[in-house]
MMTF fields as JSON, N, C-alpha, C and O atoms, coordinates in Angstrom:
{
  "mmtfVersion": "1.0.0",
  "mmtfProducer": "UNKNOWN",
  "numBonds": 251,
  "numAtoms": 252,
  "numGroups": 63,
  "numChains": 1,
  "numModels": 1,
  "chainsPerModel": [1],
  "groupsPerChain": [63],
  "chainIdList": ["A"],
  "bondAtomList": [4, 2, 8, 6, 12, 10, 16, 14, 20, 18, 24, 22, 28, 26, 32, 30, 36, 34, 40, 38, 44, 42, 48, 46, 52, 50, 56, 54, 60, 58, 64, 62, 68, 66, 72, 70, 76, 74, 80, 78, 84, 82, 88, 86, 92, 90, 96, 94, 100, 98, 104, 102, 108, 106, 112, 110, 116, 114, 120, 118, 124, 122, 128, 126, 132, 130, 136, 134, 140, 138, 144, 142, 148, 146, 152, 150, 156, 154, 160, 158, 164, 162, 168, 166, 172, 170, 176, 174, 180, 178, 184, 182, 188, 186, 192, 190, 196, 194, 200, 198, 204, 202, 208, 206, 212, 210, 216, 214, 220, 218, 224, 222, 228, 226, 232, 230, 236, 234, 240, 238, 244, 242, 248, 246],
  "bondOrderList": [1, 1, 1, 1, 1, 1, 1, 1, 1, 1, 1, 1, 1, 1, 1, 1, 1, 1, 1, 1, 1, 1, 1, 1, 1, 1, 1, 1, 1, 1, 1, 1, 1, 1, 1, 1, 1, 1, 1, 1, 1, 1, 1, 1, 1, 1, 1, 1, 1, 1, 1, 1, 1, 1, 1, 1, 1, 1, 1, 1, 1, 1],
  "groupList": [{"groupName": "MET", "atomNameList": ["N", "CA", "C", "O"], "elementList": ["N", "C", "C", "O"], "formalChargeList": [0, 0, 0, 0], "bondAtomList": [1, 0, 2, 1, 3, 2], "bondOrderList": [1, 1, 2], "singleLetterCode": "M", "chemCompType": "L-PEPTIDE LINKING"}, {"groupName": "PRO", "atomNameList": ["N", "CA", "C", "O"], "elementList": ["N", "C", "C", "O"], "formalChargeList": [0, 0, 0, 0], "bondAtomList": [1, 0, 2, 1, 3, 2], "bondOrderList": [1, 1, 2], "singleLetterCode": "P", "chemCompType": "L-PEPTIDE LINKING"}, {"groupName": "ARG", "atomNameList": ["N", "CA", "C", "O"], "elementList": ["N", "C", "C", "O"], "formalChargeList": [0, 0, 0, 0], "bondAtomList": [1, 0, 2, 1, 3, 2], "bondOrderList": [1, 1, 2], "singleLetterCode": "R", "chemCompType": "L-PEPTIDE LINKING"}, {"groupName": "TYR", "atomNameList": ["N", "CA", "C", "O"], "elementList": ["N", "C", "C", "O"], "formalChargeList": [0, 0, 0, 0], "bondAtomList": [1, 0, 2, 1, 3, 2], "bondOrderList": [1, 1, 2], "singleLetterCode": "Y", "chemCompType": "L-PEPTIDE LINKING"}, {"groupName": "LEU", "atomNameList": ["N", "CA", "C", "O"], "elementList": ["N", "C", "C", "O"], "formalChargeList": [0, 0, 0, 0], "bondAtomList": [1, 0, 2, 1, 3, 2], "bondOrderList": [1, 1, 2], "singleLetterCode": "L", "chemCompType": "L-PEPTIDE LINKING"}, {"groupName": "GLU", "atomNameList": ["N", "CA", "C", "O"], "elementList": ["N", "C", "C", "O"], "formalChargeList": [0, 0, 0, 0], "bondAtomList": [1, 0, 2, 1, 3, 2], "bondOrderList": [1, 1, 2], "singleLetterCode": "E", "chemCompType": "L-PEPTIDE LINKING"}, {"groupName": "GLY", "atomNameList": ["N", "CA", "C", "O"], "elementList": ["N", "C", "C", "O"], "formalChargeList": [0, 0, 0, 0], "bondAtomList": [1, 0, 2, 1, 3, 2], "bondOrderList": [1, 1, 2], "singleLetterCode": "G", "chemCompType": "PEPTIDE LINKING"}, {"groupName": "ALA", "atomNameList": ["N", "CA", "C", "O"], "elementList": ["N", "C", "C", "O"], "formalChargeList": [0, 0, 0, 0], "bondAtomList": [1, 0, 2, 1, 3, 2], "bondOrderList": [1, 1, 2], "singleLetterCode": "A", "chemCompType": "L-PEPTIDE LINKING"}, {"groupName": "LYS", "atomNameList": ["N", "CA", "C", "O"], "elementList": ["N", "C", "C", "O"], "formalChargeList": [0, 0, 0, 0], "bondAtomList": [1, 0, 2, 1, 3, 2], "bondOrderList": [1, 1, 2], "singleLetterCode": "K", "chemCompType": "L-PEPTIDE LINKING"}, {"groupName": "SER", "atomNameList": ["N", "CA", "C", "O"], "elementList": ["N", "C", "C", "O"], "formalChargeList": [0, 0, 0, 0], "bondAtomList": [1, 0, 2, 1, 3, 2], "bondOrderList": [1, 1, 2], "singleLetterCode": "S", "chemCompType": "L-PEPTIDE LINKING"}, {"groupName": "GLN", "atomNameList": ["N", "CA", "C", "O"], "elementList": ["N", "C", "C", "O"], "formalChargeList": [0, 0, 0, 0], "bondAtomList": [1, 0, 2, 1, 3, 2], "bondOrderList": [1, 1, 2], "singleLetterCode": "Q", "chemCompType": "L-PEPTIDE LINKING"}, {"groupName": "ILE", "atomNameList": ["N", "CA", "C", "O"], "elementList": ["N", "C", "C", "O"], "formalChargeList": [0, 0, 0, 0], "bondAtomList": [1, 0, 2, 1, 3, 2], "bondOrderList": [1, 1, 2], "singleLetterCode": "I", "chemCompType": "L-PEPTIDE LINKING"}, {"groupName": "THR", "atomNameList": ["N", "CA", "C", "O"], "elementList": ["N", "C", "C", "O"], "formalChargeList": [0, 0, 0, 0], "bondAtomList": [1, 0, 2, 1, 3, 2], "bondOrderList": [1, 1, 2], "singleLetterCode": "T", "chemCompType": "L-PEPTIDE LINKING"}, {"groupName": "VAL", "atomNameList": ["N", "CA", "C", "O"], "elementList": ["N", "C", "C", "O"], "formalChargeList": [0, 0, 0, 0], "bondAtomList": [1, 0, 2, 1, 3, 2], "bondOrderList": [1, 1, 2], "singleLetterCode": "V", "chemCompType": "L-PEPTIDE LINKING"}, {"groupName": "HIS", "atomNameList": ["N", "CA", "C", "O"], "elementList": ["N", "C", "C", "O"], "formalChargeList": [0, 0, 0, 0], "bondAtomList": [1, 0, 2, 1, 3, 2], "bondOrderList": [1, 1, 2], "singleLetterCode": "H", "chemCompType": "L-PEPTIDE LINKING"}],
  "groupTypeList": [0, 1, 2, 3, 4, 5, 4, 3, 6, 2, 6, 7, 3, 7, 1, 8, 9, 3, 10, 10, 2, 11, 12, 6, 4, 13, 8, 5, 4, 7, 5, 2, 14, 6, 13, 6, 2, 7, 12, 1, 7, 0, 7, 2, 2, 13, 1, 2, 14, 2, 1, 7, 4, 1, 5, 5, 1, 5, 10, 4, 2, 4, 4],
  "groupIdList": [1, 2, 3, 4, 5, 6, 7, 8, 9, 10, 11, 12, 13, 14, 15, 16, 17, 18, 19, 20, 21, 22, 23, 24, 25, 26, 27, 28, 29, 30, 31, 32, 33, 34, 35, 36, 37, 38, 39, 40, 41, 42, 43, 44, 45, 46, 47, 48, 49, 50, 51, 52, 53, 54, 55, 56, 57, 58, 59, 60, 61, 62, 63],
  "secStructList": [7, 2, 2, 2, 2, 2, 2, 2, 6, 6, 1, 1, 1, 7, 7, 2, 2, 2, 2, 2, 2, 2, 2, 2, 2, 2, 2, 2, 2, 2, 2, 2, 2, 6, 7, 1, 7, 1, 1, 2, 2, 2, 2, 2, 7, 7, 7, 1, 1, 7, 7, 7, 7, 7, 7, 7, 7, 7, 7, 7, 7, 7, 7],
  "xCoordList": [0.848, 0.096, 0.81, 0.271, 2.171, 2.819, 3.126, 3.349, 3.161, 3.45, 2.298, 2.471, 1.046, -0.031, -0.559, -1.114, -0.279, -0.073, 0.857, 0.68, 1.974, 3.041, 2.46, 2.739, 1.687, 1.408, -0.242, -0.636, -1.014, -2.249, -2.677, -3.789, -1.816, -2.011, -2.644, -3.33, -2.366, -2.893, -3.826, -4.265, -4.271, -5.512, -6.019, -5.795, -6.601, -7.118, -6.387, -6.427, -5.683, -4.488, -2.929, -2.568, -2.078, -0.971, -0.402, -0.988, 0.972, 1.768, 1.949, 2.042, 1.961, 2.113, 3.183, 2.808, 4.696, 5.703, 5.5, 6.072, 4.684, 4.45, 3.302, 3.553, 2.349, 1.5, 2.207, 2.063, 2.993, 3.802, 4.894, 5.019, 5.509, 6.245, 5.576, 6.099, 4.138, 3.573, 2.941, 2.799, 2.5, 1.921, 3.083, 2.801, 4.337, 5.494, 5.886, 6.438, 5.373, 5.821, 4.728, 4.971, 3.659, 2.325, 2.536, 2.354, 2.898, 3.014, 4.039, 4.042, 5.025, 6.302, 5.735, 5.702, 5.366, 4.7, 3.666, 3.754, 2.73, 1.7, 2.217, 1.7, 3.31, 3.799, 4.722, 4.634, 5.446, 6.402, 5.322, 5.675, 4.097, 3.112, 2.118, 1.283, 2.043, 1.172, -0.183, -1.143, -0.337, -1.673, -2.156, -1.434, -3.337, -3.816, -3.654, -2.994, -4.425, -4.223, -3.357, -2.903, -2.977, -1.684, -2.147, -1.201, -3.471, -3.746, -5.076, -5.834, -5.565, -6.859, -7.779, -8.894, -7.529, -8.575, -9.075, -10.266, -7.979, -8.125, -8.902, -9.604, -8.827, -9.436, -10.878, -11.629, -11.632, -13.105, -13.64, -14.846, -12.646, -13.249, -13.683, -13.115, -15.057, -15.782, -15.15, -14.992, -14.88, -14.264, -15.228, -16.319, -15.021, -16.098, -16.891, -18.072, -16.203, -16.796, -16.533, -15.502, -17.328, -17.383, -16.725, -16.665, -16.136, -15.452, -16.268, -17.386, -16.033, -17.297, -17.397, -16.505, -18.651, -18.989, -18.568, -18.719, -17.88, -17.539, -18.305, -19.508, -18.002, -18.941, -19.68, -19.241, -20.934, -21.677, -20.859, -20.443, -20.815, -19.88, -20.369, -21.559, -19.645, -19.812, -20.407, -19.874, -21.49, -21.989, -21.228, -21.417, -20.386, -19.475, -20.365, -21.247, -20.297, -21.062, -20.271, -19.06, -20.994, -20.609, -20.14, -20.809, -19.098, -18.512, -19.35, -19.175],
  "yCoordList": [-1.085, -0.046, 1.327, 2.377, 1.153, 2.49, 2.976, 4.179, 2.184, 2.573, 3.292, 4.211, 2.807, 3.332, 4.85, 5.787, 4.793, 6.277, 7.102, 8.304, 6.366, 7.613, 8.063, 9.224, 7.378, 7.692, 8.395, 9.336, 7.888, 8.733, 9.317, 9.792, 9.222, 9.856, 11.463, 11.903, 12.045, 13.484, 13.815, 14.96, 12.665, 13.172, 11.813, 10.766, 11.773, 10.563, 10.05, 8.924, 11.102, 10.638, 10.675, 11.401, 9.987, 9.713, 11.068, 11.961, 11.147, 12.474, 12.286, 11.242, 13.643, 14.036, 12.952, 11.864, 13.275, 12.631, 11.163, 10.552, 10.516, 8.884, 8.987, 8.325, 9.626, 9.351, 9.286, 8.356, 10.383, 10.773, 9.307, 8.896, 8.777, 7.747, 6.401, 5.741, 6.175, 5.096, 5.131, 4.163, 6.896, 6.742, 6.545, 6.045, 7.011, 6.575, 5.268, 4.941, 4.394, 3.016, 2.328, 1.599, 2.612, 2.042, 2.48, 1.614, 3.651, 3.855, 3.176, 2.85, 2.968, 2.499, 0.702, 0.249, -0.003, -1.061, -1.374, -2.426, -0.476, -0.332, -0.234, -0.742, 0.482, 0.884, -0.641, -1.041, -1.368, -2.393, -3.639, -4.524, -3.567, -4.882, -4.384, -5.236, -3.355, -2.926, -2.642, -2.917, -1.968, -1.969, -0.414, 0.582, -0.461, 1.052, 1.867, 1.578, 2.792, 3.946, 4.964, 5.405, 5.482, 6.287, 7.572, 8.329, 8.187, 9.499, 9.436, 8.671, 10.204, 10.075, 10.446, 9.926, 11.018, 11.272, 9.885, 9.588, 9.053, 7.734, 6.874, 6.007, 7.057, 5.736, 6.262, 5.308, 7.515, 7.712, 7.171, 7.036, 6.884, 6.796, 5.06, 4.15, 4.984, 3.741, 3.358, 4.18, 2.03, 1.758, 1.661, 1.197, 2.08, 2.183, 1.096, 1.215, -0.212, -1.514, -2.517, -2.387, -3.316, -4.686, -5.64, -5.706, -6.512, -7.717, -8.642, -8.725, -9.249, -10.491, -11.296, -11.469, -11.757, -12.823, -13.946, -14.402, -14.806, -16.083, -17.05, -16.788, -18.009, -19.364, -19.808, -19.573, -20.52, -20.793, -22.248, -23.248, -22.025, -22.931, -24.326, -24.557, -25.15, -26.582, -27.084, -26.841, -27.771, -28.371, -29.573, -30.602, -29.658, -30.888, -32.083, -31.726, -33.249, -34.191, -34.821, -34.687, -35.399, -35.908, -37.38, -38.129, -37.715, -39.071, -39.872, -41.087],
  "zCoordList": [0.031, 0.143, 0.048, -0.304, 0.434, 0.535, -0.921, -1.053, -2.014, -3.273, -3.936, -4.736, -3.55, -3.972, -3.153, -3.727, -1.95, -1.197, -1.887, -2.087, -2.294, -3.031, -4.314, -4.614, -5.171, -6.556, -6.208, -6.897, -5.209, -5.367, -3.847, -3.613, -3.058, -1.762, -1.77, -0.848, -2.686, -2.883, -3.679, -3.788, -4.41, -5.26, -5.951, -5.345, -7.021, -7.831, -8.946, -9.443, -9.275, -10.387, -10.038, -9.112, -10.681, -10.646, -10.914, -11.526, -10.323, -10.747, -12.442, -13.088, -12.882, -14.333, -14.697, -15.133, -14.501, -14.566, -14.679, -15.582, -13.784, -13.888, -15.203, -16.21, -15.172, -16.407, -17.78, -18.573, -17.976, -18.985, -19.436, -20.589, -18.346, -18.252, -19.015, -19.914, -18.324, -18.629, -20.143, -20.89, -20.472, -21.535, -22.809, -23.899, -22.45, -23.375, -23.852, -24.902, -22.583, -22.511, -23.383, -24.345, -22.983, -24.009, -25.231, -26.087, -25.671, -27.346, -28.037, -29.224, -27.068, -27.674, -28.117, -29.261, -26.905, -27.137, -28.297, -28.93, -28.546, -29.41, -30.78, -31.775, -30.733, -32.242, -32.53, -33.691, -31.728, -31.798, -32.282, -33.061, -31.752, -31.779, -32.909, -33.213, -33.497, -34.596, -34.164, -34.883, -32.733, -31.991, -32.157, -32.098, -32.344, -31.94, -33.55, -34.548, -33.289, -34.697, -34.897, -33.841, -35.859, -35.963, -35.575, -35.357, -35.381, -34.716, -34.264, -34.86, -33.173, -32.284, -33.783, -33.797, -34.627, -35.703, -36.355, -36.45, -36.802, -37.165, -36.394, -36.916, -35.111, -34.251, -34.297, -34.093, -34.502, -34.694, -36.234, -36.439, -37.268, -38.355, -38.356, -37.752, -39.386, -39.269, -40.884, -41.787, -40.939, -42.181, -43.213, -42.883, -44.675, -45.761, -45.52, -45.194, -45.686, -46.417, -45.105, -44.446, -44.841, -43.978, -44.534, -45.762, -43.762, -44.316, -44.832, -44.324, -45.581, -46.134, -44.841, -44.011, -44.824, -43.908, -44.093, -45.227, -43.035, -43.017, -43.695, -43.7, -44.225, -44.677, -43.342, -42.217, -43.637, -42.487, -41.663, -42.247, -40.457, -39.671, -39.758, -39.545, -40.016, -39.683, -38.391, -37.308, -38.511, -37.162, -36.645, -37.293, -35.587, -35.308, -34.76, -33.977, -34.999, -34.158, -32.841, -32.67, -32.106, -30.784, -31.07, -31.782, -30.552, -30.796, -29.878, -29.783]
}
């Protein structure tokens, strides 16, 4: 609990320096793994077309 009090003892949010550090780490990992959108505006865009629906699934039988 000491770490929690260190980060949040004075309010609901972690200190700006800690927030910035975590934001940087998340951004780096997202870029490395190809996750997320390039910009906030891209995150709000809806794709123009929908992907094709998969074929009807095959019902497996119990043995």
